[in-house]
VOSEPA-539147 format. One record per residue (C-alpha): x, y, z; residue number from 1. Coordinates in steps of 0.5 Angstrom, whole numbers, padded with zeros to 4 digits. Each point is the difference from the previous one (the first is absolute). Example, Ala and Ser with C-alpha at 12.3 -4.5 7.8 and 13.67 -1.06 7.14 Angstrom:
BEGIN
c1	c2	c3	seq
0025	-0009	0016	1
0002	0007	-0002	2
This chain:
BEGIN
c1	c2	c3	seq
0063	0133	0015	1
-0003	-0007	-0002	2
-0007	-0001	0002	3
-0004	-0005	0002	4
-0007	-0002	0002	5
0000	-0007	0003	6
0006	-0005	0002	7
-0003	-0004	-0005	8
0001	0006	-0005	9
0007	0002	0003	10
0003	-0007	-0001	11
-0003	0000	-0007	12
0003	0007	-0001	13
0007	-0003	0003	14
0000	0005	0006	15
0003	-0003	0006	16
-0005	0002	0005	17
0002	0000	0008	18
-0005	-0005	0001	19
0002	-0004	-0005	20
0007	0000	0003	21
-0003	-0001	0007	22
-0003	-0006	-0003	23
0006	-0003	-0003	24
0004	0000	0006	25
-0005	-0003	0004	26
0000	-0006	-0004	27
0007	0000	-0002	28
-0001	0001	-0007	29
0002	0005	-0006	30
-0003	0006	-0001	31
-0001	-0002	-0007	32
-0003	-0007	0002	33
-0006	0004	0004	34
-0001	0005	-0006	35
-0001	-0005	-0005	36
-0005	-0004	0004	37
-0003	0006	0002	38
-0001	0002	-0007	39
-0003	-0006	-0002	40
-0005	0000	0006	41
0003	-0006	0003	42
0002	0004	0006	43
-0004	0006	0003	44
0003	0005	0005	45
-0007	0003	0003	46
0003	0007	0002	47
-0005	0006	0000	48
0003	0006	-0001	49
-0003	0003	0006	50
0002	-0006	0005	51
0007	0004	0002	52
0001	-0005	0006	53
0000	-0006	-0005	54
0006	-0005	0000	55
-0002	-0003	-0006	56
0000	-0008	-0001	57
-0001	-0003	-0007	58
-0005	-0006	-0001	59
0001	-0005	-0006	60
0004	-0004	-0004	61
0007	-0002	0004	62
-0001	0003	0006	63
-0001	-0001	0007	64
-0008	-0002	0002	65
-0003	0005	0003	66
-0006	0001	0005	67
-0005	0005	0002	68
-0004	0001	0007	69
-0007	0002	-0001	70
-0003	0004	0006	71
-0005	0007	0000	72
-0006	0003	0004	73
-0007	-0004	-0001	74
-0006	0003	0003	75
-0001	-0006	0005	76
0008	0001	0002	77
0002	0008	-0002	78
0006	0000	0006	79
0006	0005	-0003	80
0004	-0002	0005	81
-0001	-0007	0000	82
0002	0000	-0008	83
0005	0004	0001	84
0004	-0005	0004	85
-0002	-0005	-0005	86
0004	0004	-0005	87
0006	0001	0004	88
0001	-0008	0002	89
-0001	-0002	-0008	90
0006	0005	-0001	91
0004	-0002	0005	92
-0001	-0007	-0002	93
0002	0002	-0007	94
-0007	0000	-0004	95
0002	0003	-0007	96
-0007	0002	-0001	97
-0006	0003	0004	98
-0007	0000	-0003	99
-0005	0005	0003	100
-0007	-0004	0000	101
-0003	0006	0004	102
-0008	0000	-0002	103
-0003	0005	0005	104
0001	0006	0004	105
0006	0005	-0001	106
0003	-0004	-0005	107
0004	0006	-0003	108
0003	0001	0006	109
0002	-0007	0002	110
0003	-0001	-0008	111
0004	0007	0000	112
0003	-0001	0007	113
0002	-0007	-0002	114
0004	0002	-0007	115
0003	0005	0004	116
0003	-0005	0005	117
0001	-0006	-0004	118
0007	-0002	-0004	119
-0004	-0006	-0002	120
-0005	0000	-0007	121
-0007	0002	0001	122
-0005	-0003	-0004	123
-0008	0002	0001	124
-0007	-0003	-0003	125
-0003	0006	-0001	126
-0007	-0002	-0001	127
0000	-0002	0007	128
0000	0007	0001	129
-0004	0003	-0004	130
-0007	-0002	0004	131
0003	0003	0006	132
0003	0006	-0003	133
-0007	0002	-0003	134
-0004	-0003	0005	135
-0005	-0003	-0005	136
-0002	-0006	-0002	137
0003	-0004	-0005	138
-0005	0000	-0006	139
0000	0008	0001	140
0008	0000	-0001	141
0001	0003	-0007	142
0006	-0002	-0004	143
0003	0007	0000	144
0000	0000	0008	145
0004	-0007	0000	146
0005	0003	-0005	147
0000	0006	0004	148
0002	-0004	0006	149
0005	-0004	-0003	150
0003	0007	-0002	151
0000	0002	0007	152
0004	-0007	0002	153
0005	0002	-0006	154
0001	0007	0002	155
0002	-0002	0008	156
0005	-0004	-0002	157
-0002	-0008	-0001	158
0004	-0004	-0004	159
-0004	-0005	-0002	160
-0008	-0001	-0001	161
-0004	-0006	0000	162
-0005	0001	-0006	163
-0005	-0005	-0002	164
-0001	0002	-0007	165
0000	-0007	-0003	166
-0007	-0002	0003	167
-0004	0003	-0006	168
-0007	-0001	-0002	169
0003	-0006	-0004	170
0004	-0003	0005	171
-0007	0001	0005	172
-0004	-0004	-0005	173
0005	-0006	0000	174
0000	0000	0007	175
-0008	0000	0001	176
0000	-0006	-0006	177
0004	-0004	0003	178
-0001	0001	0009	179
0005	-0002	0005	180
0000	-0002	0007	181
0002	0006	0003	182
-0002	0005	-0005	183
0005	0007	0000	184
0004	0000	0006	185
0005	0006	-0002	186
-0003	0006	0004	187
0001	0004	-0006	188
-0003	-0004	-0005	189
-0006	-0001	0004	190
-0001	0007	0000	191
0001	0001	-0007	192
-0004	-0005	-0002	193
-0005	0002	0004	194
0000	0007	-0003	195
0000	-0002	-0007	196
-0006	-0005	0002	197
-0004	0006	0004	198
0001	0005	-0005	199
0000	-0003	-0007	200
0007	0003	-0002	201
0006	-0003	-0002	202
0006	0000	0005	203
0002	0008	0000	204
0008	-0003	0002	205
0000	-0004	-0007	206
-0005	0005	-0004	207
0005	0006	0003	208
0007	-0004	-0001	209
0003	0005	-0003	210
-0001	0006	0005	211
0002	-0005	0005	212
0007	0000	-0004	213
0000	0008	0000	214
0000	0000	0007	215
0005	-0007	0001	216
0005	0004	-0005	217
-0001	0006	0003	218
0003	-0002	0007	219
0003	-0006	-0002	220
-0005	-0005	0004	221
0001	-0007	-0002	222
-0007	-0003	-0002	223
-0001	-0006	0004	224
-0006	-0004	-0004	225
-0004	-0003	0005	226
-0003	-0006	-0001	227
-0007	0000	0002	228
-0002	-0008	-0002	229
0006	-0002	0004	230
-0003	-0007	0003	231
-0002	0000	0007	232
0000	-0007	0001	233
0004	-0006	-0003	234
-0006	-0002	-0004	235
0000	0006	-0004	236
0007	0000	-0002	237
0002	0001	-0007	238
-0007	0001	-0003	239
-0003	0003	-0006	240
-0001	0007	0005	241
0008	0000	0002	242
0002	-0001	-0007	243
-0003	0004	-0004	244
0001	0006	0005	245
0007	-0002	-0001	246
-0001	0001	-0007	247
-0003	0006	0000	248
0006	0003	0005	249
0005	-0003	-0005	250
-0003	0005	-0005	251
0000	0006	0005	252
0007	-0001	0002	253
0002	0001	-0007	254
-0004	0007	-0001	255
0003	0002	0007	256
0008	-0002	-0002	257
-0002	0004	-0007	258
-0001	0007	0005	259
0006	-0002	0004	260
-0004	-0002	0006	261
0003	-0005	0004	262
-0005	-0007	0001	263
0000	-0006	0006	264
-0005	-0005	-0001	265
-0004	-0003	0006	266
-0001	-0007	0000	267
-0004	-0006	0005	268
-0003	0000	0005	269
-0002	-0007	0002	270
0003	-0006	-0004	271
0003	-0008	0001	272
0007	-0001	0000	273
0001	-0004	-0006	274
-0004	0007	-0004	275
0005	0005	0002	276
0006	-0001	-0005	277
-0004	0000	-0006	278
-0004	0007	0002	279
0007	0003	0001	280
0002	-0002	-0007	281
-0008	0002	-0003	282
0001	0007	0003	283
0007	0001	-0002	284
-0002	-0002	-0007	285
-0007	0003	-0001	286
0003	0006	0004	287
0007	0001	-0004	288
0004	-0001	0005	289
-0003	0006	0005	290
0002	-0001	0007	291
-0005	-0005	0004	292
-0003	0002	0007	293
-0003	-0006	0003	294
-0005	0001	0007	295
0003	-0007	0002	296
-0003	-0005	-0003	297
-0004	-0003	0005	298
0002	-0008	-0001	299
-0006	-0002	0004	300
-0007	0003	0003	301
0000	-0003	0007	302
0005	0003	0004	303
-0004	0007	0003	304
0005	0002	0005	305
0006	-0003	-0004	306
-0001	0003	-0007	307
0007	0003	0001	308
0003	-0007	0000	309
-0004	-0002	-0007	310
0002	0007	-0003	311
0007	-0002	0002	312
0000	-0006	-0004	313
-0003	0003	-0006	314
0004	0006	-0001	315
0006	-0004	0001	316
-0002	-0005	-0006	317
-0003	0006	-0004	318
0007	0004	0001	319
0004	-0006	-0001	320
-0004	0000	-0007	321
0000	0008	-0001	322
-0004	0003	0004	323
0004	0007	0002	324
-0004	0003	0005	325
-0004	-0003	0006	326
-0005	0003	0004	327
-0001	-0002	0007	328
-0005	-0004	0003	329
-0001	0000	0008	330
-0003	-0005	0005	331
-0006	0004	0000	332
-0001	0000	-0008	333
-0008	-0001	-0001	334
-0002	0001	0008	335
0002	0007	0002	336
0005	0006	-0001	337
0007	-0002	0002	338
0003	0002	0007	339
0008	0001	0000	340
0001	-0007	0002	341
-0004	-0002	-0006	342
0004	0004	-0004	343
0006	-0001	0002	344
-0001	-0008	-0001	345
-0003	0002	-0007	346
0007	0004	-0001	347
0005	-0006	0002	348
-0004	-0005	-0004	349
0000	0004	-0006	350
0007	0001	0000	351
0002	-0007	0001	352
-0004	-0002	-0006	353
0004	0006	-0004	354
0007	-0002	0002	355
-0002	-0008	-0001	356
-0002	0002	-0007	357
0006	0004	-0001	358
0004	-0006	0002	359
-0003	-0004	-0005	360
0000	0006	-0005	361
0008	0000	0001	362
-0001	0008	0001	363
0007	0002	0002	364
0002	0000	0007	365
-0006	-0003	0002	366
0004	-0007	0003	367
0005	0005	0003	368
-0005	0001	0006	369
-0001	-0007	0001	370
0007	-0002	0000	371
0002	0005	0005	372
-0006	-0002	0005	373
0002	-0008	-0001	374
0008	0003	0001	375
-0003	0003	0007	376
-0004	-0007	0002	377
0007	-0004	-0002	378
0003	0004	0005	379
-0006	0001	0005	380
0001	0007	-0001	381
-0007	0002	0004	382
0001	0008	-0001	383
0002	-0001	-0007	384
-0006	-0004	-0002	385
-0005	0004	0004	386
0003	0006	-0004	387
-0001	-0004	-0007	388
-0006	-0002	0001	389
-0007	0003	-0003	390
-0002	0002	0006	391
0005	0000	0006	392
-0005	0001	0005	393
-0004	-0007	0000	394
0007	-0004	0000	395
0003	0004	0006	396
-0007	0000	0004	397
0000	-0009	-0001	398
0007	0000	0002	399
0000	0004	0006	400
-0007	-0004	0002	401
0004	-0006	0001	402
0007	0001	0001	403
0004	-0007	0000	404
0006	-0002	0005	405
0005	0001	-0004	406
0001	0006	-0005	407
0001	-0005	-0006	408
-0006	-0003	0000	409
-0007	0001	0000	410
-0006	-0003	0004	411
-0002	-0005	-0005	412
0006	-0004	-0001	413
0005	0002	0006	414
0006	-0003	-0001	415
-0002	-0005	-0005	416
0000	0007	-0005	417
0002	-0003	-0007	418
0004	0007	-0002	419
0004	0000	0007	420
0002	-0007	0000	421
0002	0000	-0007	422
0004	0007	0001	423
0004	-0004	0006	424
0001	-0007	-0003	425
0003	0004	-0006	426
0004	0004	0004	427
0003	-0006	0003	428
-0004	0001	0007	429
-0004	-0005	0004	430
-0007	0002	-0001	431
-0002	-0002	0008	432
-0008	-0001	-0001	433
-0001	-0002	0008	434
C-alpha cells in the first residue's frame, strides 16, 4: 500500500487521495490538474489527518476564491453558545474556512468542539492561545511552551495555522529603523515583536522553524505564514518592513515545500487601490506562486462601521489579480467583537468580492450563476431570483415589505418597468402603462 505524509507528498508521489478527488470534482478540473498544482505548491488542500468532519477545499491558482470567517472567545466575550451560533451561520452561508481566534478561557474545549462539528477548514493562531493556556505573562513564555501549543492544535485537528515566522530580529530592526504611522497592527506579529524585545531572543517560530515543520508534516497541517508587518493604514502599505518580511516568507516557503509541508502566504492589510495589483504580483513572485491569503485589503482608513465594504472593494481587486483566499472583515472591524449580524454582513461582502473576482479570473462556471439570475430577472421570476441570490432572505424581505399592485412589477417602477414592458412589446402585446 502506498504511503504519504501530506497532500503535497501524495501529489508528488502520484497518489490520488480522496481529498484530491473531492477538490477536482468541486472545481471542475481533472485529478491530474490538481495534483500538478499541489506538487508545485501553487495549490494547497488544508486537511489535517485528525479533522474527520472535513469537506476539503483547494486554495490556489485557477481555483474558486475561498473565504474565511474569524470567530472565537475572548476575555471580554466568552459566550460559547453565541460563538457556536456564529459557527452555524458561517456554515449555512457556505464559508469555506473558519479561524478560531480564541484567546481566553476554555479555548481547547471550544476548538475541539468546533473541529468535531465543522466540515469547513479550521485555522488557528497558536500564539493567541499560549498566554491564556499557560496563564503566564508573554515575556515568561518559553520557546518550548510556544511550540507545545502548536503541537496541541495540530493534534486536535487544525487544518492550517498562522505562524508569524517572518518577523525575525533582522525584520524587527528594519521596522524600528524606518518607523510607521500605525506601527505593527497584526495581533500575532505584535506579540512576537514584544516577546523578542522583552526577552532579547530570536523569534522562536523562526529559530525553531524546522521543529514546526516536523509537527506540520506529521499531521498534514498547512502553514499559513503570517504577515506580522502587514500595513495597518494605507500610509504604511508596500513599505520596507512589509517587503522585507515578504522576502523572508518566500525563503521559508521553500524550506516548507522541501519537507512536503503545504504553504499559504498571508498579506495586507490596508492598501490604496492603485497598489493592490502590484502587491499581488510581488507576493506571487517572491513566494514562488504559493497561495495568497489576504485580509481585505481595506482601501481607505476613514470608514469605521463600514469596513466590510472597504474590505470587499480591496478583496475583489486583490483576488482578480491573483489572491486566492479572502479573510472576511465585518462592520465591527476595529470597534468590537462582531455579533451575528455583523458576521453575516461580513460573509456576504466577502462572498460578493470572491465571486466578482472569479468572474474576472475566468473561473469555469462563475458567469453561469449570473446568467441564471439574469434569466430569472428577465422572466420576472421572483422565486427564481430569491433562490439564486447569495442571500435569499434579504431580497425576499425587501419585496414583501413593499408589494406592488401588479405581480409583474415592483414598487419602484410599477407598470413603467422596463423588463415587463420589453417582454410585452416583444410578444406583440399592449404595455398598458395607465
